C-alpha positions in Angstrom: 104.1 -45.6 25.9 107.6 -44.8 27.3 107.4 -43.0 30.6 110.3 -40.8 29.5 110.3 -37.0 29.2 109.6 -36.0 25.4 112.5 -34.3 23.8 112.4 -30.6 23.3 111.9 -29.6 19.6 114.7 -27.9 18.0 114.1 -24.1 17.0 113.3 -23.4 13.4 116.0 -22.8 10.7 115.0 -18.6 10.8 115.2 -18.7 14.9 118.9 -20.7 14.8 119.7 -18.1 11.8 119.0 -15.2 14.0 121.1 -17.0 16.8 123.8 -17.6 14.4 124.1 -14.1 13.1 124.1 -12.7 16.6 127.4 -15.0 16.9 128.9 -13.8 13.8 128.4 -10.3 14.5 130.1 -10.8 18.0 132.9 -12.4 16.7 133.3 -10.0 14.0 133.4 -7.1 16.5 135.7 -8.8 18.8 138.5 -8.8 15.7 139.3 -5.2 15.8 141.7 -5.6 13.0 139.1 -6.6 10.9 136.5 -3.9 12.0 139.1 -1.1 11.5 139.7 -2.1 8.2 136.5 -2.8 7.0 135.0 0.3 7.9 138.3 2.5 7.4 139.5 0.9 4.0 136.5 3.0 2.0 136.8 6.4 4.0 140.2 6.4 3.5 140.0 5.7 -0.2 137.3 8.2 -0.3 139.2 11.0 1.3 142.2 10.4 -1.0 140.5 10.6 -4.2 138.0 13.1 -3.1 140.9 15.3 -1.7 143.0 14.8 -4.9 140.4 15.5 -7.2 138.1 18.3 -5.9 137.0 20.3 -9.0 133.5 20.7 -10.4 133.0 18.3 -13.1 132.3 20.4 -16.2 128.8 20.2 -17.4 127.3 18.3 -14.4 126.7 20.5 -11.6 128.7 18.3 -9.1 132.3 18.4 -7.6 134.7 15.0 -8.3 134.2 14.3 -4.5 130.5 14.0 -4.6 130.9 11.5 -7.6 133.5 9.5 -5.6 131.4 9.7 -2.7 128.3 7.9 -4.3 130.4 5.4 -6.0 132.4 4.4 -2.8 129.1 3.9 -1.2 128.5 1.2 -3.5 131.7 -0.2 -3.3 131.7 -0.2 0.4 128.3 -2.6 -0.2 129.9 -5.1 -2.1 133.0 -4.9 0.4 130.9 -5.8 3.1 128.9 -8.7 1.3 131.2 -10.2 -1.6 134.4 -9.6 -0.2 133.5 -10.4 3.5 132.0 -13.8 2.8 134.4 -15.1 -0.1 137.3 -14.7 2.2 135.2 -15.8 5.6 133.6 -18.8 4.3 136.8 -19.8 2.4 138.9 -19.9 5.8 136.1 -21.3 7.7 135.8 -24.2 5.3 139.8 -24.8 5.3 139.5 -24.9 9.1 136.9 -27.3 9.0 134.5 -25.2 10.5 132.0 -26.0 7.6 132.5 -29.8 8.1 131.9 -29.6 12.0 128.7 -27.4 11.5 127.3 -29.7 9.2 127.6 -32.3 11.4 125.3 -31.0 13.9 121.6 -30.9 14.1 121.6 -27.1 12.9 119.7 -26.9 9.3 122.2 -25.8 6.7 120.1 -22.8 5.9 120.5 -21.1 9.4 124.3 -21.1 8.6 123.3 -18.9 5.7 120.9 -17.0 7.6 123.6 -16.0 10.1 125.8 -14.6 7.4 122.9 -12.7 5.6 122.7 -11.0 9.3 126.2 -10.4 9.4 126.5 -8.7 5.8 123.4 -6.8 6.8 124.4 -5.2 9.8 127.9 -4.6 8.8 126.6 -3.0 5.5 124.3 -0.7 6.8 127.0 0.2 9.4 129.4 1.3 6.9 126.9 2.9 4.6 126.1 5.0 7.3 129.6 5.5 8.0 130.4 6.5 4.6 127.2 9.0 4.1 128.5 10.7 7.3 131.9 11.3 5.8 130.5 12.5 2.7 128.2 14.8 3.8 130.0 16.4 6.3 133.5 16.4 4.6 132.4 16.4 0.9 129.1 18.3 0.6 127.4 14.8 -0.6 123.5 15.7 -0.7 121.4 13.2 0.8 118.1 12.3 -0.8 115.5 14.9 -0.4 112.4 13.2 -1.6 110.6 9.8 -0.4 111.1 8.2 -4.0 115.0 8.7 -3.9 115.1 7.1 -0.3 113.0 4.3 -1.8 115.5 3.9 -4.6 118.6 3.7 -2.3 116.5 0.9 -0.4 115.9 -1.1 -3.1 119.4 -0.7 -4.5 120.9 -1.5 -1.4 119.0 -4.4 -0.9 119.3 -6.0 -4.2 123.0 -4.9 -4.7 123.9 -6.4 -1.1 122.1 -9.8 -1.7 123.7 -10.3 -5.0 127.0 -9.7 -3.9 126.5 -12.1 -0.8 125.5 -14.8 -3.0 128.0 -14.3 -5.2 130.7 -14.1 -2.4 129.2 -17.3 -1.1 129.6 -18.9 -4.5 133.2 -17.5 -5.2 134.6 -18.8 -1.4 134.6 -22.2 -3.2 137.1 -21.3 -5.9 140.4 -20.6 -3.3 142.3 -23.9 -2.8 142.9 -23.2 1.1 142.1 -20.4 3.6 145.5 -18.8 2.9 144.6 -17.7 -0.7 141.4 -16.6 -0.4 142.4 -13.0 0.0 144.3 -13.1 -3.3 141.4 -14.7 -5.1 138.7 -12.5 -4.0 140.2 -9.1 -3.8 142.0 -8.8 -7.1 138.8 -9.2 -9.1 137.1 -6.9 -6.5 139.8 -4.2 -7.2 139.7 -4.6 -10.8 135.9 -4.0 -10.7 136.2 -0.8 -8.9 138.3 0.4 -11.9 136.1 -0.5 -14.4 132.6 0.1 -12.9 132.9 3.8 -12.0 134.2 3.8 -8.5 137.7 5.2 -8.7 137.4 6.6 -12.3 134.6 8.4 -13.8 132.8 6.2 -16.5 133.5 8.8 -19.4 137.2 8.3 -19.1 137.1 4.3 -19.0 137.3 2.7 -22.6 133.9 1.5 -23.7 135.1 -2.3 -23.9 136.2 -2.1 -20.2 132.5 -0.6 -19.4 131.0 -3.3 -21.3 133.1 -5.8 -19.3 132.1 -3.9 -15.9 128.3 -4.0 -17.1 128.3 -7.7 -16.8 128.7 -7.3 -13.2 126.6 -5.7 -10.1 129.0 -3.2 -9.0 128.8 -1.1 -12.1 125.2 -0.7 -11.7 125.1 -0.2 -8.0 127.4 2.8 -8.5 125.1 4.1 -11.3 121.9 3.8 -9.3 123.3 5.5 -6.2 124.9 8.3 -8.2 121.3 8.9 -9.4 119.9 8.8 -5.7 122.6 11.2 -4.5 123.7 13.6 -7.2 121.2 15.9 -9.0 119.9 15.1 -12.3 122.4 17.3 -14.1 124.9 14.9 -13.4 123.1 12.1 -15.3 125.0 13.5 -18.5 128.1 11.9 -16.9 126.9 8.6 -17.3 127.1 6.4 -20.8 123.6 6.6 -21.8 123.0 10.1 -20.3 120.6 8.6 -18.1 120.3 7.0 -14.3 118.5 3.8 -15.9 117.0 2.7 -12.9 114.8 0.0 -14.9 118.2 -1.4 -15.9 119.6 -1.3 -12.5 117.0 -3.4 -11.1 117.1 -5.8 -14.0 120.6 -6.5 -13.6 120.9 -6.2 -10.0 117.9 -8.9 -9.6 119.2 -11.3 -12.5 122.2 -11.3 -10.2 120.4 -12.2 -6.9 118.8 -15.3 -9.2 122.2 -16.0 -10.8 124.1 -15.9 -7.7 121.3 -18.2 -5.9 122.0 -20.7 -8.7 126.1 -20.4 -8.4 125.8 -21.1 -4.7 123.2 -24.3 -5.4 125.9 -25.5 -7.9 129.1 -24.9 -6.5 129.0 -24.4 -2.4 130.7 -27.0 -0.8 130.9 -27.9 2.9 134.5 -29.6 2.8 137.8 -28.6 1.4 139.1 -30.0 -1.7 142.0 -32.0 0.5 138.9 -33.3 2.5 137.6 -35.3 -0.3 
């Protein structure tokens, strides 16, 4: 037997993912412009739309500002997951960060665990900021029952996970890090207009609503309106109901579909690297 010391075993993928997540969060916090943009962007849009459209929506018992507040919470969740990962991973791939990480002993799963921790922390923080602004400034009512909070929890979890996986998959589309913002932000912006974030669903043409219904944002908006708005506001929905079952089904399908897309499309190297 060799008299040398036995090499220390490497930490598992989950433990390394926690460390990677802590590193991702520190890097994010140090980028002050990214922090300000991430948290201020939805708050500014909420303030603009809710200030311009502040009348009571006929037959619903809620104000337009309350309606926008619920939708912006959903958009904020997608912003910190889909948009954030779609751009950042594309940039890391272009700068060969992913290629270097792939050459280390770190399990590939740890990289994705780190990203999960990043979007979870930023998603919770941004949601908290939006709820604070919505309740203090625009009279958004927080859920008054455990059932409503439970609905919020599973909508948040499924929506964040599905959008994060979709963001990872979309990150393979940009040809370079410089084009990532254009490739990712444009479809996200379009989805906000046809999913009930900026425009009430009753004012959106049916065929555009059908397109929006193919993606998770529309269902997150609908589910969160059911969480934060009174039952009287359900008349504003296309089906006249919050449709929690369908919300869970579509968001769950996007979690599975997003995972499949990631497995099929994710690349550690850029297209120019072969």
